[in-house]
C-alpha positions as CSV (number, residue, x, y, z in Angstrom):
1,X,72.9,-10.5,99.1
2,X,70.3,-8.7,97.0
3,X,72.5,-5.7,96.6
4,X,75.4,-7.9,95.5
5,X,73.3,-9.7,92.9
6,X,71.9,-6.4,91.7
7,X,75.5,-5.2,91.3
8,X,76.6,-8.2,89.3
9,X,73.4,-8.1,87.2
10,X,74.2,-4.5,86.1
11,X,77.9,-5.2,85.6
12,X,77.3,-8.2,83.4
13,X,74.6,-6.3,81.4
14,X,77.0,-3.4,80.7
15,X,79.9,-5.8,80.0
16,X,77.8,-7.7,77.4
17,X,76.1,-4.6,76.1
18,X,72.7,-6.0,77.0
19,X,71.2,-3.0,78.6
20,X,67.5,-2.6,77.9
21,X,65.1,0.3,78.4
22,X,63.0,-1.8,80.6
23,X,66.0,-2.8,82.7
24,X,67.1,0.8,82.9
25,X,63.6,1.8,84.1
26,X,63.1,-1.0,86.6
27,X,66.6,-1.3,88.1
28,X,66.5,2.1,90.0
29,X,62.9,1.3,91.2
30,X,64.0,-2.1,92.5
31,X,66.9,-0.5,94.2
32,X,64.7,2.0,95.9
33,X,62.2,-0.6,97.0
34,X,65.0,-2.8,98.4
35,X,66.6,0.0,100.3
36,X,63.3,1.4,101.6
37,X,62.1,-2.0,102.8
38,X,65.4,-2.7,104.6
39,X,65.3,0.8,106.3
40,X,61.7,0.5,107.4
41,X,62.3,-2.9,108.8
42,X,65.3,-1.5,110.7
43,X,63.1,1.2,112.2
44,X,60.5,-1.4,113.2
45,X,63.3,-3.3,115.0
46,X,64.4,-0.2,116.7
47,X,67.8,-0.3,115.0
48,X,67.4,2.9,113.0
49,X,65.9,6.3,113.9
50,X,62.7,6.9,112.0
51,X,63.5,10.6,111.3
52,X,66.8,9.6,109.6
53,X,65.0,7.0,107.5
54,X,62.4,9.5,106.5
55,X,65.2,11.8,105.2
56,X,66.9,9.1,103.3
57,X,63.7,7.7,101.6
58,X,62.3,11.3,101.1
59,X,65.5,12.1,99.1
60,X,64.8,9.1,96.9
61,X,61.4,10.3,96.1
62,X,62.6,13.8,95.5
63,X,65.5,12.9,93.3
64,X,63.2,10.5,91.3
65,X,60.8,13.2,90.8
66,X,63.4,15.7,89.6
67,X,64.8,13.1,87.2
68,X,61.3,12.4,85.9
69,X,60.6,16.1,85.3
70,X,63.9,16.5,83.6
71,X,63.3,13.5,81.3
72,X,60.0,15.0,80.3
73,X,62.0,18.1,79.2
74,X,64.4,15.9,77.3
75,X,67.2,16.3,79.8
76,X,68.9,13.4,81.4
77,X,70.3,13.9,85.0
78,X,72.8,11.0,85.3
79,X,73.7,9.3,88.5
80,X,76.5,11.2,90.3
81,X,79.5,9.8,92.2
82,X,77.7,11.1,95.4
83,X,74.7,9.1,94.5
84,X,76.8,6.0,94.0
85,X,78.5,6.6,97.3
86,X,75.1,6.9,98.9
87,X,74.1,3.5,97.5
88,X,77.3,1.8,98.7
89,X,76.9,3.5,102.2
90,X,73.3,2.3,102.4
91,X,74.4,-1.3,101.7
92,X,77.1,-1.1,104.3
93,X,74.9,0.6,106.9
94,X,72.1,-1.9,106.5
95,X,74.4,-4.8,106.6
96,X,76.2,-3.6,109.7
97,X,72.9,-2.8,111.4
98,X,71.6,-6.3,110.6
99,X,74.8,-7.9,111.9
100,X,74.7,-5.8,115.0
101,X,71.1,-7.1,115.6
102,X,72.0,-10.7,115.0
103,X,75.4,-10.7,116.8
104,X,74.8,-8.1,119.4
105,X,77.9,-6.1,118.3
106,X,78.5,-3.4,115.9
107,X,75.7,-1.2,117.2
108,X,77.8,1.9,117.4
109,X,79.4,1.3,114.0
110,X,75.9,0.8,112.5
111,X,74.8,4.1,114.0
112,X,77.9,5.9,112.5
113,X,77.2,4.2,109.1
114,X,73.6,5.5,109.2
115,X,75.0,9.0,109.7
116,X,77.2,8.5,106.7
117,X,74.2,7.5,104.6
118,X,72.4,10.6,105.8
119,X,75.4,12.8,104.8
120,X,75.6,11.2,101.3
121,X,71.8,11.3,100.9
122,X,71.8,15.1,101.7
123,X,74.8,15.9,99.7
124,X,73.8,13.9,96.6
125,X,70.3,15.4,97.0
126,X,71.7,18.9,96.9
127,X,73.8,17.8,93.9
128,X,70.8,16.6,91.9
129,X,68.8,19.8,92.8
130,X,71.7,21.9,91.6
131,X,72.0,20.0,88.3
132,X,68.2,20.2,87.9
133,X,68.1,23.9,88.4
134,X,71.0,24.5,86.0
135,X,69.4,22.3,83.4
136,X,65.7,23.1,83.7
137,X,65.0,26.1,85.9
138,X,67.9,28.4,84.8
139,X,69.0,27.1,81.3
140,X,71.9,28.9,79.6
141,X,71.0,31.1,76.7
142,X,73.4,30.6,73.8
């Protein structure tokens, strides 16, 4: 439910052109806290492997750090389609794992969904590192 309300909040803000700096700053932090809390809870319940969650959450810290460094250099690294795919896959995986816990089914589907999150997390992490390297580490000389 939190992810759905977050989606509509962003959608309505963009539609009404009511995007604020504070909202742009806090929204990604809230997203990361929400996802991290859910994944850590799933580990505690034995529904997700800790090493997978460490990779997923570690990617969040790494990408946030890269974007922060880039911003200090005056470069914006925008969200990529892979990053958006990661977010959607996280919501689906968390939902399916919770449903599996509550209903006793979907366990296998939840594990597959968690692997999909890992693939998106790693692929989008590499994408951000590539963009960062091209923009900050190896800038083009014109």
